Steps between C-alpha positions, in 0.01 A plus 500: 500500500802309622793717601846369588722728703861389493815647649781444745457525876422847635417639155147610595290209369272497804453877492415493128254215555323681782479822299360317197231338714414830667463662158273220376281523811483880470385459137215276614645160412404288797542144378875460546712203601848542645687171491776478761719225645348305789722661763408854390120493514456650847767765448348599166147514641621724781685731260202526264269575794732784601517634142138454391300499820235243594237615247724476192673183621178316414579554131811283503558133571848428634564133431787260544563247225333222698199717589459598134505134399246413770273787398513393136437135578227576752286633217534185293243225512731250669600709799163660552351152541780337701638771730341752738 
């Protein structure tokens, strides 16, 4: 499922996102991807670690746009043969 969360600054988008992820993890869904801007990956990982704990954090991949593209391309024939 792709979910867009839109709103003005300080409207609670981050809080809603974190709560939605926590709910999904609590329900046993552990194959989640959270796509964030490049400059927010560390901050988001730290926040999710605080919210979920180390065990449940394993159920979510927090990716920047470039890391998502690399992960997708890494699994293609071209990249798997030409890059480490």
